[in-house]
Every structure is written in C-alpha cells, then in structure tokens.
N, C-alpha and C positions, 0 to 999 in steps of 0.2 A: 241147625240152628239150637235142634232139641237138645239137640246134643253138646251142644254145650252148657245148655242150662242144667244138663243132670251132670257134665265135671263137675261145674260150679257149687253144685247144689254136693256134690261127695267131698268140694271140698271144704265147705260150710262143716259139714260133720266131723271130717278130720280135726279140722282147727277148733272146733268145739271138742271135742274129745283129749286131744293135746292140752286145751286150756283145763281140761278138769284135773288128766293128771298132773298133768304141771301145772300147779297153785301158782303161777305167778305174777306180776304185773303185767311184761310186755306180753303172756301168752292172751291174757283176757284184752288188749289194746287191738291185737292181731287179731282176734276175733268179732270184736267188732266193729272193725275196720273192713272185713268179708262183710258181714254182714251189713254195714249202709253201702259198701261199694254200688252195690245194682240198684237200688234208687238214688243216691248221687250222678252213675252213670242212665239211666231214663232221663231226669232233672233235664239233665244236656242237653241231651237226644230231645228231648219235647221243644228245645232253647234253639238247637237247632233247625230243629225239621221247621220249626215256625218262620224264620230267615231265610231258607234255602226258594233261592227261585231258581225256573231253567225253563229257556225260550228252547225252539226247532228251526234253525233257518237253513235255507236250502240257497245254495249258490246261483243254480241254472235252475230256471224253471219248465225250460224244453231243450227235449235229449233225440238223438236218435234211436233208434233201435239196436240193441247193444253197446250203445255208451254207458260208463261209468257216471251215476246220479251222486256227486258230491254230495252228503248231508250232513250239517255240522248242527249238537249240541252244546248249549251253552249256559253252564249251570255258574250261578254265581254264590258265594257265602259271607254275607258282611258280619258276621260276628266271629270273635277271637278264637275259638275252638275248630281246629282244624277236623277235617271230615274223610273217615280212614276207607270208610265200605260205603258205597253208595252204588246200585243195583237199578240199572238201566232200561227198559223191556220200549222195543219198540216195533209196531207193528208198520207191515204194507204192504199190501192190494192193490191189483188191476179193477178198474171199476167196471171192464167190461163181465167180469169172471163173478163167482160169485164172492158174496165178503167172508165167508167160510172157509174159505181157499187160502186165506191170508196167511205171510211167513211173517215170522217173529225172530228179533236176535238181542241177545241181551251182553250189557255192556256193563265192569266192574269202574268204577272210576273213584278217585283220590279226590279232593277240594281242599286249598290249604285255604289258611285264615286270612280270611280279609283279602279272598281274590276272584276269582273267574274265572273259571277252566273251560278250555272247547277242545270235546271230541269229534271228530269226524270220520265217518268212514263213508265205504263206497256203495252202492248200489247196483244194480242192475237187472235192466228188466228186456225181456227174450221176446216180447208181444209189444205189438202197437197198442196202444191206450193211456186212458190217463192212471198213473201209478197215486196211489193215495197212503200218504205215509204219514203214521202219529205216534206221540210216546204215548203207551199205555199206561202204565205204570213205572212210579220212580220209589224206590223204598229204600230207606235211609238206616243205617243200623249204628250201635254205639261200639267202641271201642271192644269191646270184650264177644262182639253179634252176640247180645246176649235176649238186646231188644229189636226190633224193629217197627217204624211207620213210614205207610203207604202213602205215595200224594198222587192224588187223582185231580190234574188239572186238563179239557181236552185240547189236546193243541195237533193240529195239522196240517198237513200241507199238500197239494195236488202240483206233482210233474206231468206234463205231459211226456209221452213217449211217441214221437211222431214215426210214419211206417216208410221202409226203403221203396224209394221208386227210382228208375232207369229210364235212360235212351234204348228203345227197343229196335230191332235190328230190321224187324220185317214191316216194312209199308202197307199198314190197315186201311190204306187211304189208295195204291195203285188202282185199283181196276174202280175202283167209287165213282159215281158221279161226276160229271166234269157242271153240271146246271148250275144256275147262281138260282138262289129262291129270293123272295122277297124279305127288307132287310129295312130297322126303322133305326138302325145305327150307320152313322156315315162320317167319313175319315176324317181328323182333327189334322190331317199334315199334308194330305193330297188329295187335288178335286178330279171331278170326274164328269159324267157327262149325263147322271141323273139331274130333270129339272124341276123335281119335286123338291131341293134343298139347294139352299145359296152354301156355296163355300167360302168367295171374297168377291170385293168391288174389288177391282182395278182400272187403269187409265188401259183405254184405246191403245192397242200394238196392229200392226199391219200384220191382215190374214185372218184376223177375227170377225168370226159371220157376224153379221147385222142381229142376228133373233137373240143374240146375247147381250144390245143394247140395255142397258138401262136407261130410259128415257126420261123420266121424271128427273133422276139423279143429275142426267147430261147437262140438261137445261139448266138445274140449279148450278152445277159446276162449272157452267159457262166449258163445258169439254166431254167429249164422248165418255163413259163411262164405262165396262165389260160387267157382266156378273158370272162368273164362273159355279160352277156347279158342283157338286158334292159329288165324292164316290161309296156309294155305298159298301159297309164291312161284311161280307159278306159269313153270316153264322150259321152255316147248315148241318153240321156237325153235333151233334147229344149221344155223351156221357155217360150212361148208367151206372152206379154204385147199388147193386141190390144186398143192403145188409140183414136180410132174411135168412138167419142160422137155425137149421131143425137142431132141435133136440137129442137126435142121433149123433149133431158132430161136435167136435170139440172147440167152445165158440173164440179163443183165443187164436188159435192158429187156423181156423175159418176165417174169420175178420183180417188176420194178418195179410191170405192171399188173396183175397178180394179188394183191400185198398192196395197194396200191392202193383198188383194189375191193372185197375182203372187209375190207379193217378202214373204210374211206366206210360201209359197207351196216354196219359192228360197229356202229361210232359209231353211227349216223342209229340204231339201236333202241335204242342207249343212251340220245340225248335223249329218245326216245318212250319212255325207261324199261319197253322192253321189256325183261327179262331174257331170256338167252341164251346156249350154247354157240358156243365160236370153238373150233374144230378142227382138225389139220393132222397129217400125216403128218413121223415123224420119223425120219429115215434114221440117224441116231445109236443109236437104240434099238432100229430096227425095229418102231415099234407108234406108234399113232396119240394123241396129247398132245389135248385138250384144257383152256381152262379158260372157268369160269361168270361170263361177264361181265353184274355188277352195277352195279360204280364203274368212274369214268376207269383208274382204278389198272389194276384188272386187264385193258382194254388194252392197258397197256402191260408187263404181267405177258406175255400173250399175244405181244406183240410181240416181246420179250424170246428168248424159246423159239422164234421164225420166225424171227429170226436169228442167234442159235445151232446149230439145223438147217440152213437154209440151203435151196436146189433138190436134185434128184437129176433122173438123166435114166436112170436105170432104170426099166421100166416095172410101178411098184406098182399092185395095186388099192387105193387108198383105203380106198376106200366097205367093202368084203368084211372088210380090216384094222379098223375102227371098228367094223362089225357086229359081229366077234368079240370083242372087248371090252366092246361093250356091247348087248346082244342082245336086254335085256326094256327099252330105253327105246323111249317111243310120242314119236310131236313132233307138232305139228300143220304145222310148217313147216318147211322143208328146202332149206336155201340152198349150191350147190357152185359156187366158182369157178375154174375150168380152163381151162387153154391146149389137152389132149386131149382130146378128145371122143372115145369107143373104147364099141364094143358092150358093152365086159366091165365098165364101168364102169355103165353104163344095168343093164345086168343084177342089178350088185351093188345100184345104188341102190333096188332092187324088193325086197331082203329088207329094209332099214328102216323101219319101222313110220310111217311119216308120211303125215297126211293130204295135202298139196299138196307138191309137190318142184319147184324151180327150177333152172334151169343155168344160169346167166350164163360163158355161152363166149366167151371172150380172142378175139378175130377171128384168123385166119392161117392154120385147118387147108383142106387141101385142101378145093373145093365141093364134088365128088361124094361125099366124104364125108360133109359136112356134112347134104345133101338126103337120102342115104338115115339118116343119123341122125336127121334131125329126123320121117322117116317113123316109125322106130321108138319114139319121144319120142309121138308122138302115139299111137299104138295102143296105148301101155302108159298113157296119163293124165297124161305129163309135161309142163312146160311149156320151153319153151328161149327164152331172152334172150337177144339177143345182141347184145354190147357193141361 
C-alpha cells in the first residue's frame, strides 16, 4: 500500500508539471481531479467501513480428529458501493496448547453492492481438543488501495475435536477376577436374587418359593402376590485417564495417546457389556470426576468432560485424589493410563481396594526410571503393560 501511495504521489507531480507546461483548461481540470480523488476515495471508504458487517459461522461443532472443519465467514454490504478489496485474517489454535502457537490464514474477498457474500474454508486439526477459531481483523481497502481501515470485532467459535477410539483385540479382563463386589445399582430389565431391592410384584405362579410371598398385598388383593428381587449390576472395573503431562513432553501428542488408549479400553469394555467407571482429574475443580459407562452416550459424556478440563502440568496425585472421594469402593480390576509413572503414584494405587491393578504406560519416560518402577510394581503385585 505504501508503494501505491508513492506511485500516486508521482502521478500528482507529473500532472502538476503538465498543467504548468501546457497551460490548458483540461489539464487544470485533470490536475484538480487527481488531487481531489484520494479525498473522495477515503470518504467512500469511511462510509462503507461503517456499514460493513461480518459474522463467523461453523456448520459443525463436533468433529473427529483429522476431519475437515468447514468454517464460513458471512459479509454483508448494504451500501450502493461495491467493495473490491477486503482482507480477512482468521486465527485458530488448540486450547490444550499454548495460545502463542496459533495458526493464521488470510482471505481476500470482494463484496458487491447491497449483497451478502459467504466465504467458506476448511480447517483440519491433527490433535484432540477444542479448536478456538476467531477473526482477528478485517481490513477494508479503497479502490486504488491508497487507504485502508481495520475493523476489530471479537468473534470466536469453538469446535470440539474428538479423539479416535476403537475396539481392542486384546482382552484385558481375560485373567481378571470373576468375583462380584457390592453394588447400589440394579438392573431395570432383569430380576435377580438380591433381597435388598424389589424388582417387581406379580401374581403367584406354580413353583414360586413361599418366602417371596408379599403377605400384606396378598391379603389386600385377595390372591397370592410374589416379590421378584433385583439383579445387582456389577460395576467392578475402573479406568483412570491420567492427564498429567510433564513439561518435557509435547502436550498435544501426549494427550492424543492417553485419550485414545483410555477411550479405546473403555469402548472395548462397553462392547463386551462390562459396566465400568471412567475417571479423570479435573484441574478446574481440583477433584476427580467419574462417569459410569453403561451406554455409548455415557462414553460421549466422559469425552465432553475430558475436553472441558484438558491436561495439566502440575504434579497431582490422581490416585490419592480419587481415594479421598471414594474410599470405600471396591473393584476387581483397575486400569490407569498415564504418561508419567512415579513412586508416589504407585503408593497411592495400593490404597485403592482392587484385586488386580494394571498400568498402561505411554512410552517416553526415562529408561532408568522405568526399570526401577518395574521392580517396585513386581514387589507390590501390580502389572505393567507397556504401550
């Protein structure tokens, strides 16, 4: 734009020189026109600038990792003057990473008079997290690109990029304990033998045990009524997703590996009909959150919670925090997926009442530390699965 101003200044000097050398009427008019034109262009630019409006629109708000994210920018020009040059700068970054690592794209757009134009571009995120997309500035130029005015209106949208998960071929519960633990949750579709909860009351059928007769209701109904007891739903498996990422690791890559492993494990349990808990540490509240996974919608609820809190770099003892909230819970199998295995974590895991404990360690820690931890795990009767 500075070059355009220099060129136009050169044109003014040339026309002024010609007006002096050729003392003609039309040369004087030409010189005045060249002198007044920039002021006229700036006046039109100011008017159009004040009337121009724009909006950022996302067609989708949830996508999978690696999918295209269509983002639309809608510009409205209600004036009688077409706008030939608009430069739009769009910025986007993953909220799990540093905001300074944002990416930028520029678009040059033309908007006709009294019309609305929509520009669509496709973004793509290679990592899990919330993608924050915003328009940082919109610069409007005059017809000769001598002047420009910049509009700054804070507009941003968020798009959730979900991690990939899939069914695991290995059965992690194959050698697990088959014992049942106490449960406060009961089946709503199937009766059982737990006398602490009544599933349904029905009429007497031949072969029913006398101990299940509901005497008060039978007298009231004038016929024998039987109590069907409930079937406790065993929720004896818990999956920990440890989002603690050391400062020496690449945050986005580490989060991808942890979430994909943890969610794939949970999804595999879900397909096998194994009800379980999915838990993680929420840095926003300073507590552990957990979701009881029975249906696929429960898994989506867990993903939403994971994306809301994100990873943390402070050294938090997740197992100790979980034990503080649920000290009386018992499990047959406990799985923790982590990037950082420490002695403090192992000591806290021993506090949680579980028959079998497995650590799925995301490779990348110091080799000597891994060896010492492996010895400690063997001494405590834990398993270490290297991934």
